[in-house]
PDB file with one MODEL, atoms N, CA, C and O in Angstrom:
MODEL        1
ATOM      1  N   GLN A   1     -19.176  -9.963  -5.027  1.00  0.00           N
ATOM      2  CA  GLN A   1     -20.422 -10.674  -5.087  1.00  0.00           C
ATOM      3  C   GLN A   1     -21.515  -9.939  -4.324  1.00  0.00           C
ATOM      4  O   GLN A   1     -22.689 -10.044  -4.679  1.00  0.00           O
ATOM      5  N   LYS A   2     -21.153  -9.202  -3.288  1.00  0.00           N
ATOM      6  CA  LYS A   2     -22.140  -8.460  -2.508  1.00  0.00           C
ATOM      7  C   LYS A   2     -22.887  -7.445  -3.364  1.00  0.00           C
ATOM      8  O   LYS A   2     -24.013  -7.072  -3.037  1.00  0.00           O
ATOM      9  N   LEU A   3     -22.276  -6.994  -4.455  1.00  0.00           N
ATOM     10  CA  LEU A   3     -22.914  -6.009  -5.319  1.00  0.00           C
ATOM     11  C   LEU A   3     -23.991  -6.618  -6.195  1.00  0.00           C
ATOM     12  O   LEU A   3     -24.798  -5.898  -6.783  1.00  0.00           O
ATOM     13  N   GLY A   4     -24.009  -7.939  -6.288  1.00  0.00           N
ATOM     14  CA  GLY A   4     -24.995  -8.607  -7.119  1.00  0.00           C
ATOM     15  C   GLY A   4     -24.752  -8.453  -8.605  1.00  0.00           C
ATOM     16  O   GLY A   4     -25.676  -8.599  -9.406  1.00  0.00           O
ATOM     17  N   LEU A   5     -23.525  -8.163  -8.981  1.00  0.00           N
ATOM     18  CA  LEU A   5     -23.208  -7.977 -10.389  1.00  0.00           C
ATOM     19  C   LEU A   5     -23.040  -9.294 -11.124  1.00  0.00           C
ATOM     20  O   LEU A   5     -23.455  -9.435 -12.274  1.00  0.00           O
ATOM     21  N   ALA A   6     -22.430 -10.250 -10.454  1.00  0.00           N
ATOM     22  CA  ALA A   6     -22.122 -11.496 -11.134  1.00  0.00           C
ATOM     23  C   ALA A   6     -21.521 -12.483 -10.151  1.00  0.00           C
ATOM     24  O   ALA A   6     -21.306 -12.167  -8.980  1.00  0.00           O
ATOM     25  N   ARG A   7     -21.255 -13.672 -10.641  1.00  0.00           N
ATOM     26  CA  ARG A   7     -20.524 -14.648  -9.858  1.00  0.00           C
ATOM     27  C   ARG A   7     -19.044 -14.440 -10.080  1.00  0.00           C
ATOM     28  O   ARG A   7     -18.626 -13.916 -11.112  1.00  0.00           O
ATOM     29  N   ILE A   8     -18.259 -14.851  -9.113  1.00  0.00           N
ATOM     30  CA  ILE A   8     -16.815 -14.693  -9.201  1.00  0.00           C
ATOM     31  C   ILE A   8     -16.173 -16.063  -9.179  1.00  0.00           C
ATOM     32  O   ILE A   8     -16.541 -16.918  -8.373  1.00  0.00           O
ATOM     33  N   LEU A   9     -15.212 -16.271 -10.063  1.00  0.00           N
ATOM     34  CA  LEU A   9     -14.477 -17.519 -10.122  1.00  0.00           C
ATOM     35  C   LEU A   9     -12.993 -17.198 -10.115  1.00  0.00           C
ATOM     36  O   LEU A   9     -12.518 -16.404 -10.928  1.00  0.00           O
ATOM     37  N   LEU A  10     -12.272 -17.809  -9.208  1.00  0.00           N
ATOM     38  CA  LEU A  10     -10.820 -17.633  -9.151  1.00  0.00           C
ATOM     39  C   LEU A  10     -10.183 -18.632 -10.098  1.00  0.00           C
ATOM     40  O   LEU A  10     -10.418 -19.836  -9.995  1.00  0.00           O
ATOM     41  N   GLU A  11      -9.390 -18.138 -11.005  1.00  0.00           N
ATOM     42  CA  GLU A  11      -8.693 -18.980 -11.990  1.00  0.00           C
ATOM     43  C   GLU A  11      -7.214 -18.748 -11.786  1.00  0.00           C
ATOM     44  O   GLU A  11      -6.714 -17.660 -12.069  1.00  0.00           O
ATOM     45  N   ASP A  12      -6.506 -19.746 -11.301  1.00  0.00           N
ATOM     46  CA  ASP A  12      -5.078 -19.561 -11.044  1.00  0.00           C
ATOM     47  C   ASP A  12      -4.235 -20.660 -11.678  1.00  0.00           C
ATOM     48  O   ASP A  12      -3.281 -21.158 -11.081  1.00  0.00           O
ATOM     49  N   SER A  13      -4.607 -21.022 -12.893  1.00  0.00           N
ATOM     50  CA  SER A  13      -3.906 -22.096 -13.595  1.00  0.00           C
ATOM     51  C   SER A  13      -2.519 -21.669 -14.072  1.00  0.00           C
ATOM     52  O   SER A  13      -1.675 -22.515 -14.366  1.00  0.00           O
ATOM     53  N   GLY A  14      -2.283 -20.371 -14.148  1.00  0.00           N
ATOM     54  CA  GLY A  14      -0.990 -19.889 -14.604  1.00  0.00           C
ATOM     55  C   GLY A  14      -0.933 -19.607 -16.092  1.00  0.00           C
ATOM     56  O   GLY A  14       0.005 -18.961 -16.559  1.00  0.00           O
ATOM     57  N   ASN A  15      -1.915 -20.075 -16.847  1.00  0.00           N
ATOM     58  CA  ASN A  15      -1.934 -19.838 -18.288  1.00  0.00           C
ATOM     59  C   ASN A  15      -3.137 -18.963 -18.610  1.00  0.00           C
ATOM     60  O   ASN A  15      -4.251 -19.467 -18.751  1.00  0.00           O
ATOM     61  N   ILE A  16      -2.924 -17.670 -18.725  1.00  0.00           N
ATOM     62  CA  ILE A  16      -4.021 -16.729 -18.897  1.00  0.00           C
ATOM     63  C   ILE A  16      -4.743 -16.932 -20.219  1.00  0.00           C
ATOM     64  O   ILE A  16      -5.957 -16.742 -20.288  1.00  0.00           O
ATOM     65  N   GLY A  17      -4.031 -17.311 -21.264  1.00  0.00           N
ATOM     66  CA  GLY A  17      -4.672 -17.529 -22.560  1.00  0.00           C
ATOM     67  C   GLY A  17      -5.699 -18.655 -22.494  1.00  0.00           C
ATOM     68  O   GLY A  17      -6.808 -18.517 -23.010  1.00  0.00           O
ATOM     69  N   LYS A  18      -5.334 -19.761 -21.864  1.00  0.00           N
ATOM     70  CA  LYS A  18      -6.279 -20.877 -21.722  1.00  0.00           C
ATOM     71  C   LYS A  18      -7.440 -20.490 -20.821  1.00  0.00           C
ATOM     72  O   LYS A  18      -8.579 -20.881 -21.077  1.00  0.00           O
ATOM     73  N   ALA A  19      -7.167 -19.727 -19.771  1.00  0.00           N
ATOM     74  CA  ALA A  19      -8.238 -19.284 -18.874  1.00  0.00           C
ATOM     75  C   ALA A  19      -9.226 -18.393 -19.630  1.00  0.00           C
ATOM     76  O   ALA A  19     -10.438 -18.544 -19.473  1.00  0.00           O
ATOM     77  N   TYR A  20      -8.723 -17.471 -20.443  1.00  0.00           N
ATOM     78  CA  TYR A  20      -9.608 -16.609 -21.230  1.00  0.00           C
ATOM     79  C   TYR A  20     -10.479 -17.453 -22.155  1.00  0.00           C
ATOM     80  O   TYR A  20     -11.679 -17.201 -22.266  1.00  0.00           O
ATOM     81  N   ARG A  21      -9.902 -18.445 -22.819  1.00  0.00           N
ATOM     82  CA  ARG A  21     -10.673 -19.293 -23.735  1.00  0.00           C
ATOM     83  C   ARG A  21     -11.765 -20.058 -22.991  1.00  0.00           C
ATOM     84  O   ARG A  21     -12.889 -20.171 -23.482  1.00  0.00           O
ATOM     85  N   ARG A  22     -11.440 -20.583 -21.808  1.00  0.00           N
ATOM     86  CA  ARG A  22     -12.452 -21.304 -21.012  1.00  0.00           C
ATOM     87  C   ARG A  22     -13.602 -20.368 -20.648  1.00  0.00           C
ATOM     88  O   ARG A  22     -14.770 -20.748 -20.732  1.00  0.00           O
ATOM     89  N   HIS A  23     -13.269 -19.156 -20.247  1.00  0.00           N
ATOM     90  CA  HIS A  23     -14.314 -18.211 -19.864  1.00  0.00           C
ATOM     91  C   HIS A  23     -15.098 -17.716 -21.071  1.00  0.00           C
ATOM     92  O   HIS A  23     -16.292 -17.439 -20.952  1.00  0.00           O
ATOM     93  N   ASP A  24     -14.462 -17.598 -22.221  1.00  0.00           N
ATOM     94  CA  ASP A  24     -15.190 -17.264 -23.449  1.00  0.00           C
ATOM     95  C   ASP A  24     -16.240 -18.332 -23.743  1.00  0.00           C
ATOM     96  O   ASP A  24     -17.369 -18.011 -24.114  1.00  0.00           O
ATOM     97  N   GLU A  25     -15.867 -19.599 -23.577  1.00  0.00           N
ATOM     98  CA  GLU A  25     -16.776 -20.709 -23.873  1.00  0.00           C
ATOM     99  C   GLU A  25     -18.017 -20.704 -22.993  1.00  0.00           C
ATOM    100  O   GLU A  25     -19.109 -21.019 -23.466  1.00  0.00           O
ATOM    101  N   VAL A  26     -17.866 -20.351 -21.724  1.00  0.00           N
ATOM    102  CA  VAL A  26     -19.011 -20.368 -20.819  1.00  0.00           C
ATOM    103  C   VAL A  26     -19.755 -19.034 -20.782  1.00  0.00           C
ATOM    104  O   VAL A  26     -20.788 -18.923 -20.123  1.00  0.00           O
ATOM    105  N   GLY A  27     -19.248 -18.033 -21.475  1.00  0.00           N
ATOM    106  CA  GLY A  27     -19.960 -16.767 -21.600  1.00  0.00           C
ATOM    107  C   GLY A  27     -19.636 -15.712 -20.571  1.00  0.00           C
ATOM    108  O   GLY A  27     -20.446 -14.814 -20.341  1.00  0.00           O
ATOM    109  N   THR A  28     -18.484 -15.789 -19.948  1.00  0.00           N
ATOM    110  CA  THR A  28     -18.084 -14.768 -18.979  1.00  0.00           C
ATOM    111  C   THR A  28     -17.867 -13.453 -19.729  1.00  0.00           C
ATOM    112  O   THR A  28     -16.987 -13.382 -20.586  1.00  0.00           O
ATOM    113  N   PRO A  29     -18.651 -12.405 -19.426  1.00  0.00           N
ATOM    114  CA  PRO A  29     -18.527 -11.173 -20.206  1.00  0.00           C
ATOM    115  C   PRO A  29     -17.247 -10.391 -19.951  1.00  0.00           C
ATOM    116  O   PRO A  29     -16.707  -9.776 -20.871  1.00  0.00           O
ATOM    117  N   TYR A  30     -16.745 -10.405 -18.697  1.00  0.00           N
ATOM    118  CA  TYR A  30     -15.535  -9.669 -18.353  1.00  0.00           C
ATOM    119  C   TYR A  30     -14.655 -10.522 -17.455  1.00  0.00           C
ATOM    120  O   TYR A  30     -15.136 -11.133 -16.500  1.00  0.00           O
ATOM    121  N   CYS A  31     -13.381 -10.560 -17.760  1.00  0.00           N
ATOM    122  CA  CYS A  31     -12.401 -11.233 -16.904  1.00  0.00           C
ATOM    123  C   CYS A  31     -11.519 -10.159 -16.277  1.00  0.00           C
ATOM    124  O   CYS A  31     -11.060  -9.243 -16.960  1.00  0.00           O
ATOM    125  N   VAL A  32     -11.291 -10.277 -14.997  1.00  0.00           N
ATOM    126  CA  VAL A  32     -10.425  -9.347 -14.272  1.00  0.00           C
ATOM    127  C   VAL A  32      -9.158 -10.103 -13.905  1.00  0.00           C
ATOM    128  O   VAL A  32      -9.214 -11.128 -13.226  1.00  0.00           O
ATOM    129  N   THR A  33      -8.032  -9.601 -14.348  1.00  0.00           N
ATOM    130  CA  THR A  33      -6.760 -10.266 -14.138  1.00  0.00           C
ATOM    131  C   THR A  33      -5.888  -9.486 -13.159  1.00  0.00           C
ATOM    132  O   THR A  33      -5.619  -8.299 -13.346  1.00  0.00           O
ATOM    133  N   VAL A  34      -5.458 -10.178 -12.121  1.00  0.00           N
ATOM    134  CA  VAL A  34      -4.489  -9.637 -11.174  1.00  0.00           C
ATOM    135  C   VAL A  34      -3.138 -10.214 -11.572  1.00  0.00           C
ATOM    136  O   VAL A  34      -2.985 -11.432 -11.661  1.00  0.00           O
ATOM    137  N   ASP A  35      -2.159  -9.349 -11.811  1.00  0.00           N
ATOM    138  CA  ASP A  35      -0.852  -9.820 -12.264  1.00  0.00           C
ATOM    139  C   ASP A  35       0.256  -9.230 -11.396  1.00  0.00           C
ATOM    140  O   ASP A  35      -0.016  -8.585 -10.383  1.00  0.00           O
ATOM    141  N   PHE A  36       1.489  -9.453 -11.793  1.00  0.00           N
ATOM    142  CA  PHE A  36       2.623  -8.952 -11.021  1.00  0.00           C
ATOM    143  C   PHE A  36       2.612  -7.431 -10.913  1.00  0.00           C
ATOM    144  O   PHE A  36       2.983  -6.886  -9.873  1.00  0.00           O
ATOM    145  N   ASP A  37       2.191  -6.733 -11.979  1.00  0.00           N
ATOM    146  CA  ASP A  37       2.113  -5.272 -11.918  1.00  0.00           C
ATOM    147  C   ASP A  37       1.091  -4.829 -10.872  1.00  0.00           C
ATOM    148  O   ASP A  37       1.309  -3.837 -10.177  1.00  0.00           O
ATOM    149  N   THR A  38      -0.013  -5.551 -10.755  1.00  0.00           N
ATOM    150  CA  THR A  38      -1.056  -5.209  -9.789  1.00  0.00           C
ATOM    151  C   THR A  38      -0.503  -5.133  -8.376  1.00  0.00           C
ATOM    152  O   THR A  38      -0.823  -4.215  -7.621  1.00  0.00           O
ATOM    153  N   VAL A  39       0.323  -6.098  -8.027  1.00  0.00           N
ATOM    154  CA  VAL A  39       0.834  -6.191  -6.655  1.00  0.00           C
ATOM    155  C   VAL A  39       2.195  -5.529  -6.470  1.00  0.00           C
ATOM    156  O   VAL A  39       2.812  -5.658  -5.413  1.00  0.00           O
ATOM    157  N   GLY A  40       2.664  -4.816  -7.501  1.00  0.00           N
ATOM    158  CA  GLY A  40       3.899  -4.053  -7.370  1.00  0.00           C
ATOM    159  C   GLY A  40       5.175  -4.842  -7.576  1.00  0.00           C
ATOM    160  O   GLY A  40       6.249  -4.400  -7.166  1.00  0.00           O
ATOM    161  N   LYS A  41       5.075  -6.013  -8.210  1.00  0.00           N
ATOM    162  CA  LYS A  41       6.273  -6.816  -8.445  1.00  0.00           C
ATOM    163  C   LYS A  41       6.628  -6.897  -9.926  1.00  0.00           C
ATOM    164  O   LYS A  41       7.498  -7.674 -10.320  1.00  0.00           O
ATOM    165  N   GLY A  42       5.958  -6.098 -10.738  1.00  0.00           N
ATOM    166  CA  GLY A  42       6.226  -6.101 -12.167  1.00  0.00           C
ATOM    167  C   GLY A  42       7.229  -5.037 -12.556  1.00  0.00           C
ATOM    168  O   GLY A  42       7.845  -4.397 -11.704  1.00  0.00           O
ATOM    169  N   ASP A  43       7.383  -4.859 -13.861  1.00  0.00           N
ATOM    170  CA  ASP A  43       8.356  -3.913 -14.394  1.00  0.00           C
ATOM    171  C   ASP A  43       7.865  -2.466 -14.383  1.00  0.00           C
ATOM    172  O   ASP A  43       8.671  -1.538 -14.440  1.00  0.00           O
ATOM    173  N   ASP A  44       6.559  -2.272 -14.310  1.00  0.00           N
ATOM    174  CA  ASP A  44       6.007  -0.920 -14.416  1.00  0.00           C
ATOM    175  C   ASP A  44       5.315  -0.525 -13.118  1.00  0.00           C
ATOM    176  O   ASP A  44       4.181  -0.936 -12.872  1.00  0.00           O
ATOM    177  N   ALA A  45       5.978   0.258 -12.297  1.00  0.00           N
ATOM    178  CA  ALA A  45       5.451   0.663 -10.990  1.00  0.00           C
ATOM    179  C   ALA A  45       4.192   1.519 -11.114  1.00  0.00           C
ATOM    180  O   ALA A  45       3.415   1.607 -10.164  1.00  0.00           O
ATOM    181  N   THR A  46       3.980   2.150 -12.267  1.00  0.00           N
ATOM    182  CA  THR A  46       2.781   2.982 -12.431  1.00  0.00           C
ATOM    183  C   THR A  46       1.508   2.142 -12.502  1.00  0.00           C
ATOM    184  O   THR A  46       0.408   2.676 -12.366  1.00  0.00           O
ATOM    185  N   LEU A  47       1.648   0.833 -12.715  1.00  0.00           N
ATOM    186  CA  LEU A  47       0.477  -0.043 -12.812  1.00  0.00           C
ATOM    187  C   LEU A  47       0.092  -0.681 -11.484  1.00  0.00           C
ATOM    188  O   LEU A  47      -0.908  -1.394 -11.407  1.00  0.00           O
ATOM    189  N   THR A  48       0.875  -0.433 -10.443  1.00  0.00           N
ATOM    190  CA  THR A  48       0.558  -0.990  -9.129  1.00  0.00           C
ATOM    191  C   THR A  48      -0.829  -0.523  -8.709  1.00  0.00           C
ATOM    192  O   THR A  48      -1.155   0.658  -8.822  1.00  0.00           O
ATOM    193  N   GLY A  49      -1.643  -1.454  -8.224  1.00  0.00           N
ATOM    194  CA  GLY A  49      -2.995  -1.121  -7.793  1.00  0.00           C
ATOM    195  C   GLY A  49      -4.005  -1.089  -8.912  1.00  0.00           C
ATOM    196  O   GLY A  49      -5.117  -0.589  -8.741  1.00  0.00           O
ATOM    197  N   THR A  50      -3.620  -1.625 -10.068  1.00  0.00           N
ATOM    198  CA  THR A  50      -4.552  -1.717 -11.187  1.00  0.00           C
ATOM    199  C   THR A  50      -4.711  -3.179 -11.593  1.00  0.00           C
ATOM    200  O   THR A  50      -3.856  -4.012 -11.289  1.00  0.00           O
ATOM    201  N   VAL A  51      -5.800  -3.483 -12.274  1.00  0.00           N
ATOM    202  CA  VAL A  51      -6.047  -4.813 -12.810  1.00  0.00           C
ATOM    203  C   VAL A  51      -6.345  -4.680 -14.294  1.00  0.00           C
ATOM    204  O   VAL A  51      -6.669  -3.592 -14.773  1.00  0.00           O
ATOM    205  N   THR A  52      -6.236  -5.773 -15.016  1.00  0.00           N
ATOM    206  CA  THR A  52      -6.620  -5.778 -16.417  1.00  0.00           C
ATOM    207  C   THR A  52      -8.032  -6.335 -16.519  1.00  0.00           C
ATOM    208  O   THR A  52      -8.329  -7.398 -15.975  1.00  0.00           O
ATOM    209  N   VAL A  53      -8.900  -5.610 -17.221  1.00  0.00           N
ATOM    210  CA  VAL A  53     -10.254  -6.091 -17.475  1.00  0.00           C
ATOM    211  C   VAL A  53     -10.342  -6.405 -18.959  1.00  0.00           C
ATOM    212  O   VAL A  53     -10.065  -5.555 -19.806  1.00  0.00           O
ATOM    213  N   ARG A  54     -10.736  -7.654 -19.264  1.00  0.00           N
ATOM    214  CA  ARG A  54     -10.836  -8.105 -20.653  1.00  0.00           C
ATOM    215  C   ARG A  54     -12.298  -8.293 -21.014  1.00  0.00           C
ATOM    216  O   ARG A  54     -13.036  -8.973 -20.301  1.00  0.00           O
ATOM    217  N   ASP A  55     -12.714  -7.695 -22.110  1.00  0.00           N
ATOM    218  CA  ASP A  55     -14.074  -7.791 -22.622  1.00  0.00           C
ATOM    219  C   ASP A  55     -14.168  -8.985 -23.567  1.00  0.00           C
ATOM    220  O   ASP A  55     -13.434  -9.060 -24.553  1.00  0.00           O
ATOM    221  N   ARG A  56     -15.066  -9.914 -23.266  1.00  0.00           N
ATOM    222  CA  ARG A  56     -15.212 -11.125 -24.077  1.00  0.00           C
ATOM    223  C   ARG A  56     -15.598 -10.812 -25.523  1.00  0.00           C
ATOM    224  O   ARG A  56     -15.086 -11.441 -26.449  1.00  0.00           O
ATOM    225  N   ASP A  57     -16.492  -9.851 -25.722  1.00  0.00           N
ATOM    226  CA  ASP A  57     -17.023  -9.595 -27.057  1.00  0.00           C
ATOM    227  C   ASP A  57     -16.050  -8.865 -27.968  1.00  0.00           C
ATOM    228  O   ASP A  57     -15.978  -9.158 -29.161  1.00  0.00           O
ATOM    229  N   THR A  58     -15.303  -7.920 -27.419  1.00  0.00           N
ATOM    230  CA  THR A  58     -14.390  -7.128 -28.250  1.00  0.00           C
ATOM    231  C   THR A  58     -12.945  -7.592 -28.124  1.00  0.00           C
ATOM    232  O   THR A  58     -12.101  -7.234 -28.945  1.00  0.00           O
ATOM    233  N   LEU A  59     -12.657  -8.392 -27.094  1.00  0.00           N
ATOM    234  CA  LEU A  59     -11.306  -8.838 -26.750  1.00  0.00           C
ATOM    235  C   LEU A  59     -10.408  -7.689 -26.303  1.00  0.00           C
ATOM    236  O   LEU A  59      -9.202  -7.864 -26.128  1.00  0.00           O
ATOM    237  N   ALA A  60     -11.009  -6.510 -26.118  1.00  0.00           N
ATOM    238  CA  ALA A  60     -10.250  -5.355 -25.652  1.00  0.00           C
ATOM    239  C   ALA A  60      -9.846  -5.561 -24.198  1.00  0.00           C
ATOM    240  O   ALA A  60     -10.586  -6.144 -23.406  1.00  0.00           O
ATOM    241  N   GLN A  61      -8.662  -5.072 -23.870  1.00  0.00           N
ATOM    242  CA  GLN A  61      -8.163  -5.135 -22.504  1.00  0.00           C
ATOM    243  C   GLN A  61      -7.853  -3.726 -22.033  1.00  0.00           C
ATOM    244  O   GLN A  61      -7.272  -2.920 -22.760  1.00  0.00           O
ATOM    245  N   GLU A  62      -8.256  -3.445 -20.791  1.00  0.00           N
ATOM    246  CA  GLU A  62      -8.077  -2.107 -20.244  1.00  0.00           C
ATOM    247  C   GLU A  62      -7.585  -2.214 -18.805  1.00  0.00           C
ATOM    248  O   GLU A  62      -8.073  -3.045 -18.039  1.00  0.00           O
ATOM    249  N   ARG A  63      -6.618  -1.374 -18.437  1.00  0.00           N
ATOM    250  CA  ARG A  63      -6.155  -1.321 -17.050  1.00  0.00           C
ATOM    251  C   ARG A  63      -7.097  -0.399 -16.277  1.00  0.00           C
ATOM    252  O   ARG A  63      -7.411   0.706 -16.718  1.00  0.00           O
ATOM    253  N   VAL A  64      -7.537  -0.880 -15.119  1.00  0.00           N
ATOM    254  CA  VAL A  64      -8.486  -0.136 -14.290  1.00  0.00           C
ATOM    255  C   VAL A  64      -7.955  -0.130 -12.863  1.00  0.00           C
ATOM    256  O   VAL A  64      -7.479  -1.155 -12.373  1.00  0.00           O
ATOM    257  N   LYS A  65      -8.031   1.011 -12.196  1.00  0.00           N
ATOM    258  CA  LYS A  65      -7.630   1.077 -10.795  1.00  0.00           C
ATOM    259  C   LYS A  65      -8.576   0.199  -9.976  1.00  0.00           C
ATOM    260  O   LYS A  65      -9.782   0.182 -10.220  1.00  0.00           O
ATOM    261  N   ILE A  66      -8.031  -0.519  -9.018  1.00  0.00           N
ATOM    262  CA  ILE A  66      -8.850  -1.387  -8.183  1.00  0.00           C
ATOM    263  C   ILE A  66      -9.941  -0.576  -7.489  1.00  0.00           C
ATOM    264  O   ILE A  66     -11.072  -1.041  -7.349  1.00  0.00           O
ATOM    265  N   SER A  67      -9.604   0.621  -7.062  1.00  0.00           N
ATOM    266  CA  SER A  67     -10.580   1.470  -6.371  1.00  0.00           C
ATOM    267  C   SER A  67     -11.741   1.880  -7.273  1.00  0.00           C
ATOM    268  O   SER A  67     -12.792   2.284  -6.775  1.00  0.00           O
ATOM    269  N   GLU A  68     -11.568   1.782  -8.589  1.00  0.00           N
ATOM    270  CA  GLU A  68     -12.609   2.163  -9.549  1.00  0.00           C
ATOM    271  C   GLU A  68     -13.263   0.960 -10.213  1.00  0.00           C
ATOM    272  O   GLU A  68     -14.139   1.120 -11.063  1.00  0.00           O
ATOM    273  N   LEU A  69     -12.847  -0.241  -9.833  1.00  0.00           N
ATOM    274  CA  LEU A  69     -13.321  -1.454 -10.503  1.00  0.00           C
ATOM    275  C   LEU A  69     -14.824  -1.666 -10.339  1.00  0.00           C
ATOM    276  O   LEU A  69     -15.502  -2.023 -11.303  1.00  0.00           O
ATOM    277  N   THR A  70     -15.346  -1.456  -9.152  1.00  0.00           N
ATOM    278  CA  THR A  70     -16.779  -1.662  -8.931  1.00  0.00           C
ATOM    279  C   THR A  70     -17.611  -0.777  -9.849  1.00  0.00           C
ATOM    280  O   THR A  70     -18.524  -1.261 -10.518  1.00  0.00           O
ATOM    281  N   ALA A  71     -17.304   0.504  -9.885  1.00  0.00           N
ATOM    282  CA  ALA A  71     -18.054   1.437 -10.730  1.00  0.00           C
ATOM    283  C   ALA A  71     -17.887   1.085 -12.210  1.00  0.00           C
ATOM    284  O   ALA A  71     -18.838   1.181 -12.986  1.00  0.00           O
ATOM    285  N   TYR A  72     -16.685   0.680 -12.593  1.00  0.00           N
ATOM    286  CA  TYR A  72     -16.417   0.299 -13.978  1.00  0.00           C
ATOM    287  C   TYR A  72     -17.302  -0.866 -14.394  1.00  0.00           C
ATOM    288  O   TYR A  72     -17.945  -0.821 -15.442  1.00  0.00           O
ATOM    289  N   LEU A  73     -17.334  -1.913 -13.567  1.00  0.00           N
ATOM    290  CA  LEU A  73     -18.134  -3.098 -13.907  1.00  0.00           C
ATOM    291  C   LEU A  73     -19.627  -2.811 -13.833  1.00  0.00           C
ATOM    292  O   LEU A  73     -20.392  -3.326 -14.649  1.00  0.00           O
ATOM    293  N   GLN A  74     -20.056  -1.999 -12.873  1.00  0.00           N
ATOM    294  CA  GLN A  74     -21.469  -1.626 -12.809  1.00  0.00           C
ATOM    295  C   GLN A  74     -21.904  -0.927 -14.081  1.00  0.00           C
ATOM    296  O   GLN A  74     -22.978  -1.211 -14.611  1.00  0.00           O
ATOM    297  N   ALA A  75     -21.090  -0.027 -14.569  1.00  0.00           N
ATOM    298  CA  ALA A  75     -21.411   0.692 -15.799  1.00  0.00           C
ATOM    299  C   ALA A  75     -21.454  -0.241 -17.004  1.00  0.00           C
ATOM    300  O   ALA A  75     -22.328  -0.116 -17.861  1.00  0.00           O
ATOM    301  N   LYS A  76     -20.512  -1.175 -17.067  1.00  0.00           N
ATOM    302  CA  LYS A  76     -20.450  -2.106 -18.198  1.00  0.00           C
ATOM    303  C   LYS A  76     -21.594  -3.113 -18.198  1.00  0.00           C
ATOM    304  O   LYS A  76     -22.078  -3.508 -19.259  1.00  0.00           O
ATOM    305  N   LEU A  77     -22.025  -3.526 -17.016  1.00  0.00           N
ATOM    306  CA  LEU A  77     -23.027  -4.581 -16.914  1.00  0.00           C
ATOM    307  C   LEU A  77     -24.469  -4.075 -16.919  1.00  0.00           C
ATOM    308  O   LEU A  77     -25.400  -4.878 -16.866  1.00  0.00           O
ATOM    309  N   LYS A  78     -24.665  -2.778 -16.980  1.00  0.00           N
ATOM    310  CA  LYS A  78     -26.025  -2.226 -17.035  1.00  0.00           C
ATOM    311  C   LYS A  78     -26.511  -2.081 -18.435  1.00  0.00           C
ATOM    312  O   LYS A  78     -27.635  -1.631 -18.655  1.00  0.00           O
TER     313      LYS A  78
ENDMDL
END
């Protein structure tokens, strides 16, 4: 939020599909998902330290390193 890019909402309902639909309805352009792979408890250790970014308009999902997330979102939101 300090970057002034957008508001942040924590969604922890456990059902990512329903959360995506709710955010689509209110116009959230990008959803950032932290999952088991992000924190190193998933099946793929190469994904540790990454998040999934979902684009509302294209429905495309991309894994992004947390360290690169700010620059990624700045580029997308300009």
